[in-house]
DOMAR-289961 format. One record per residue (C-alpha): x, y, z. Coordinates in steps of 0.1 Angstrom, whole numbers, plus 2048, in hexadecimal, padded with zeros to 3 digits. Layout:
<atoms>
x, y, z
X, Y, Z
...
</atoms>
This chain:
<atoms>
x, y, z
800, 800, 800
80F, 822, 7F6
814, 83C, 811
7F7, 855, 813
7FA, 876, 802
7F7, 893, 81B
7DF, 8B0, 814
7E8, 8CD, 82A
7E3, 8F3, 82E
7FA, 90D, 83D
808, 913, 85F
7F1, 923, 879
7D4, 915, 865
7B4, 928, 861
793, 918, 858
799, 919, 832
7BB, 908, 835
7AD, 8EB, 849
78B, 8E9, 837
79B, 8E9, 815
7B2, 8CD, 81F
795, 8B8, 82B
781, 8C0, 80C
79D, 8BA, 7F3
7A8, 89A, 804
784, 88D, 801
782, 897, 7DC
7A4, 887, 7D3
79A, 867, 7E4
77A, 866, 7D0
78D, 86C, 7B0
7A8, 853, 7B9
78E, 837, 7BD
77D, 841, 79D
79D, 841, 789
7AE, 822, 798
7B4, 806, 77F
7A8, 7E3, 787
7BD, 7D3, 7A2
7CF, 7F3, 7A9
7CE, 803, 7CC
7C3, 827, 7C9
7D8, 843, 7D9
7CC, 84E, 7FB
7CB, 873, 804
7CB, 87D, 829
7C2, 8A0, 835
7DA, 8AF, 84F
7DF, 8CF, 861
7FD, 8E2, 86F
7ED, 8EF, 88F
7CE, 8EF, 8A5
7AB, 8F1, 898
79B, 914, 898
77C, 914, 8AD
765, 919, 88F
775, 8FB, 87D
771, 8E5, 89C
74D, 8F0, 89E
745, 8E7, 87A
757, 8C6, 87B
746, 8BC, 89B
724, 8C5, 88E
728, 8B1, 86E
73A, 894, 87D
75B, 897, 86B
77C, 88D, 87A
795, 8A9, 87E
7B4, 8A5, 867
7D3, 896, 877
7ED, 8AE, 885
80F, 8AC, 874
82F, 8BF, 87E
844, 8BA, 85F
846, 8A9, 83D
867, 897, 841
867, 873, 836
85D, 85C, 853
862, 838, 85C
83F, 830, 851
848, 83A, 82D
861, 81D, 829
856, 803, 842
846, 7E2, 838
825, 7E2, 84A
815, 7C6, 85E
835, 7B1, 860
832, 78B, 864
835, 781, 888
83C, 761, 89C
837, 75A, 8C1
855, 756, 8D7
84B, 731, 8DC
84B, 72A, 8B6
864, 70F, 8AC
882, 719, 897
878, 701, 87B
856, 711, 879
866, 734, 877
87E, 728, 85C
860, 71B, 847
84F, 73C, 84B
86E, 74F, 83F
871, 739, 821
84C, 739, 818
849, 75F, 818
86C, 764, 80A
876, 77D, 826
894, 781, 83C
886, 787, 85E
868, 781, 875
85D, 796, 893
85A, 782, 8B3
83D, 78A, 8CA
832, 783, 8ED
811, 771, 8F3
7FE, 792, 8F4
80C, 79D, 8D2
825, 7B5, 8E0
848, 7B7, 8D2
863, 79F, 8E0
87F, 79D, 8C5
888, 793, 8A2
894, 773, 891
8A4, 773, 86F
8B3, 75B, 856
8D5, 769, 861
8CF, 760, 885
8C4, 73D, 87D
8E2, 738, 866
8F9, 744, 882
8EA, 729, 899
8F6, 70F, 880
918, 71F, 87A
91E, 71E, 89F
918, 6F9, 89F
934, 6F4, 886
94B, 706, 89E
943, 6EB, 8B8
94D, 6D1, 89E
96F, 6E2, 89A
977, 6ED, 8BE
969, 6D1, 8D2
96F, 6B4, 8BB
94B, 6A9, 8BA
942, 690, 89F
930, 69C, 880
913, 685, 889
910, 695, 8AB
911, 6B8, 89D
8F6, 6AF, 883
8E1, 6A0, 89F
8E4, 6C0, 8B2
8DA, 6D5, 895
8BC, 6C0, 88E
8B2, 6C2, 8B3
8B5, 6E8, 8B2
899, 6EA, 899
881, 6E2, 8B5
88F, 6FE, 8CA
879, 71E, 8CE
882, 73D, 8BB
889, 750, 8DB
8A9, 73C, 8DE
8B8, 74C, 8BF
8A5, 76C, 8BB
8B4, 78E, 8C1
8A3, 7A6, 8DA
8BA, 7C4, 8D6
8AC, 7CE, 8B5
8A6, 7F3, 8AD
882, 7FD, 8B2
872, 81B, 8A2
852, 82F, 8A1
840, 833, 880
841, 859, 883
867, 85A, 889
87A, 86F, 870
88A, 858, 857
8AB, 869, 856
8AF, 863, 87C
8A4, 83F, 879
8BC, 838, 85D
8D9, 844, 872
8CE, 82D, 88F
8C8, 80F, 878
8EB, 812, 868
8FB, 814, 88A
8ED, 7F4, 897
8FB, 7D1, 88E
8DA, 7C5, 880
8CA, 7CC, 85E
8A7, 7D0, 86C
893, 7E7, 883
870, 7E0, 890
855, 7FB, 890
83E, 7FA, 8AF
81E, 80C, 8B7
816, 81D, 8D8
80C, 7FB, 8E7
82D, 7EB, 8DE
81D, 7D6, 8C2
832, 7D2, 8A2
822, 7E4, 884
83F, 7E5, 86C
863, 7DB, 864
87E, 7EF, 854
89E, 7E1, 844
8BD, 7F1, 836
8B0, 7E8, 814
891, 7FD, 81A
8A5, 81C, 821
8BB, 819, 803
8A5, 832, 7F0
89B, 851, 803
875, 857, 7FE
863, 878, 7FD
841, 87D, 80D
827, 887, 7F4
813, 8A6, 7FD
7F8, 8BC, 7EF
7F9, 8E0, 7FA
7D8, 8F3, 7FF
7D3, 917, 807
7F8, 920, 804
816, 91C, 7ED
831, 92D, 802
84E, 91B, 813
84C, 931, 832
828, 927, 838
82D, 902, 830
835, 8E6, 847
859, 8E0, 852
86A, 8C8, 839
857, 8D5, 81B
878, 8D5, 808
87B, 8AF, 80F
858, 8A7, 803
84A, 8A2, 7E1
82F, 8BC, 7DA
816, 8AC, 7C2
7FB, 8C6, 7C0
7F3, 8E9, 7CC
7D0, 8F8, 7D1
7D2, 91D, 7DB
7C3, 940, 7D8
7E2, 954, 7E3
7FF, 963, 7D1
817, 94B, 7C0
835, 948, 7D6
853, 932, 7DA
84A, 90D, 7DC
85C, 8FB, 7C0
859, 8D8, 7B2
86F, 8C0, 79E
853, 8B5, 787
835, 8C7, 778
816, 8C6, 78F
7F2, 8D0, 790
7F2, 8F3, 79E
7CF, 904, 7A1
7D3, 928, 7AB
7B4, 93E, 7A8
7AC, 962, 7B3
78E, 958, 7C8
786, 95D, 7ED
78D, 93A, 7FA
7A0, 91A, 7F2
780, 908, 7FB
770, 919, 7DD
78A, 909, 7C6
785, 8E7, 7D6
75F, 8EA, 7CF
766, 8F4, 7AB
77D, 8D6, 7A6
761, 8BF, 7B3
749, 8CF, 79A
763, 8CC, 77E
767, 8A7, 784
741, 8A1, 789
745, 895, 7AD
726, 89B, 7C3
730, 8AB, 7E4
720, 89B, 803
710, 8B2, 81D
72C, 8AF, 838
747, 8B8, 81F
730, 8D4, 811
72D, 8E2, 834
752, 8E2, 839
759, 8F3, 818
73D, 90D, 81C
74A, 916, 83F
76C, 91D, 830
75F, 933, 814
74A, 947, 82D
766, 94C, 846
781, 954, 82C
76B, 96D, 81A
75C, 97B, 83B
739, 96F, 830
740, 97C, 80C
747, 9A0, 819
76D, 99E, 813
77B, 9AF, 7F4
78A, 98D, 7EC
767, 97F, 7E7
75F, 979, 7C2
740, 970, 7AD
74F, 94D, 7AC
74F, 94B, 7D2
72B, 957, 7D2
721, 93B, 7B9
733, 921, 7CE
722, 92D, 7ED
700, 92A, 7DB
709, 907, 7D0
716, 8FA, 7F2
6F9, 90A, 805
6E1, 8FA, 7ED
6F0, 8D8, 7F5
6EB, 8DF, 81A
6C9, 8F1, 817
6D4, 90E, 82C
6D5, 934, 82A
6FA, 93C, 823
6FB, 95B, 839
6EB, 94A, 857
703, 92D, 851
721, 944, 850
717, 956, 870
712, 935, 882
735, 92B, 878
743, 94C, 886
72F, 946, 8A6
743, 925, 8AC
761, 93B, 8B5
751, 943, 8D6
757, 961, 8EC
775, 978, 8E5
777, 982, 909
783, 960, 915
795, 953, 8F6
7B9, 949, 8FE
7D0, 965, 8F5
7E6, 950, 8DD
7C7, 946, 8C9
7B9, 969, 8CA
7D9, 977, 8BA
7E8, 95A, 8A6
7CD, 941, 89D
7CC, 950, 87A
7EF, 95F, 873
808, 95E, 856
82C, 968, 852
837, 97E, 835
85B, 983, 82B
864, 9A6, 822
888, 99D, 819
898, 9B0, 836
880, 9A3, 850
860, 98E, 856
83E, 99D, 85E
823, 989, 870
800, 993, 866
7E5, 984, 87C
7C0, 988, 878
7A3, 982, 891
780, 985, 884
765, 98E, 89C
741, 99B, 8A0
74B, 9AC, 8C1
767, 9C4, 8BB
763, 9D4, 8DD
769, 9B3, 8F0
789, 9AD, 8DC
796, 9D0, 8E1
791, 9CE, 906
7AE, 9B6, 906
7C5, 9CD, 8F2
7E0, 9CE, 90D
7E1, 9A9, 90F
7E3, 9A5, 8E9
7FF, 9BE, 8E6
813, 9AD, 900
80F, 98C, 8EE
819, 99C, 8CD
839, 9AB, 8DC
841, 988, 8E9
83D, 97A, 8C5
856, 994, 8B9
86F, 98B, 8D4
86B, 966, 8CF
86B, 964, 8A9
87D, 984, 89F
861, 993, 88A
867, 9B6, 87D
842, 9BE, 884
822, 9AD, 890
801, 9BA, 882
7E0, 9AE, 891
7C1, 9B5, 87D
7A2, 9B3, 893
788, 9B1, 879
764, 9BA, 881
74F, 9A7, 868
730, 9BB, 871
73F, 9DE, 86E
754, 9D2, 851
776, 9DF, 85B
795, 9D6, 86F
7A7, 9E5, 88D
7CC, 9E5, 887
7E2, 9DD, 8A5
807, 9DE, 89D
827, 9D6, 8B1
84B, 9D7, 8A7
856, 9ED, 889
835, 9FF, 884
844, A13, 867
83F, 9F4, 851
819, 9F6, 855
817, A1C, 857
82A, A20, 836
814, A07, 824
7F3, A17, 82E
7FD, A3B, 835
7F0, A39, 859
7FE, A3F, 87B
7FA, A1D, 88D
80B, A25, 8AD
803, A16, 8CF
7E3, A16, 8E3
7C3, A11, 8CF
7D1, A0A, 8AD
7C1, A16, 88D
79E, A0E, 880
7A0, A04, 85B
77D, A06, 84C
776, 9ED, 830
796, 9D9, 837
78C, 9B5, 83A
7A5, 9A1, 826
7C8, 99A, 832
7D3, 98D, 810
7C5, 9A6, 7F9
7C4, 9C6, 80E
7E0, 9C3, 827
7FC, 9AA, 81E
7FD, 9B6, 7FA
802, 9DA, 804
81C, 9D2, 81E
830, 9BC, 806
82E, 9D7, 7EB
837, 9F5, 801
</atoms>
């Protein structure tokens, strides 16, 4: 079975990054089954995320019974990418002759030895059995035993149990261990094999030196970003096979030509929906709900200047599947965020944030959308202190927080660090206390990041 292909959004994921990953992984799995040849195993696409679920995403997933995507920390090749899964096992009480027959029957070099409860005990290989017989010939030479006696001893040994010849000091690994680190450990031990164990100490795989001869690259589909600074660690070590995005084209490069869909629309979920329509795949209600939630949050219920006629058509299509009023649906999604007055400060400031490289420094632009601007601004001192901590910890030249009021249709700018960067871009005086109200500014991508990058 081939390793799954990861579908993942950007760091500090927002609702669109996670929802687009869920939706596109679903679509790719549908297409993979449709296009698989007879007898061929279809590729498997797995949605992933690079951080915690935003509250609105958690609310939608819980309501519609969808499992959250798995959390990944990096895209470096892992042990699971090369291991032989479900290795053949024998019990410690198995006879050597039975183990030998199993090795020959399956044309393999090693068997994992387990305890009665199925947990790992050791490893027996053709090499270990051969060494048992070689040692018997040493007895023939050093102790002067007759050839008949040695032969009888060898035959008798076939009835011994495998735990008399197995090796228990074999390297054990976790399936999520980085492959580079595992390779070093495997090459430094005297045995050719390592056993992969799960959290219950049950063997789930085996890795040999032959398996690591060719370094694999994890396959990944990027959604809602195409920028190295926003991608998972190890993106350079991965094989990017597709990109689905609605942002500027940045610096992710590939060795081979790939499918790259980049459209000037308000949400990556819009593109996922269009792809499903293009391939004639009907979208089930749970997936439609996830995609619609992303379009409505990323376009601020279609009020953002990034919202297009295409987004509007997609919203009509998805809301039609669900039989809901799109505006009411969108406001319900925003309500999942809960109260701004008790939200943890790290989520309030950084739950939706992106880094932008200016060449001589990095700017962090964060956005918090709310229907209660007053409640958020009552925590201004707390937010500014956290922003200054981000500058000290990460070395940002500037941190800009957009507190976006989706009802009043504008954003309060709070800025720490080198405020000249923001002031120069917008011709404002964003100093300390209070910040600056920016009417009509709803989009970080189209109205804020672009102006800062061009200033």
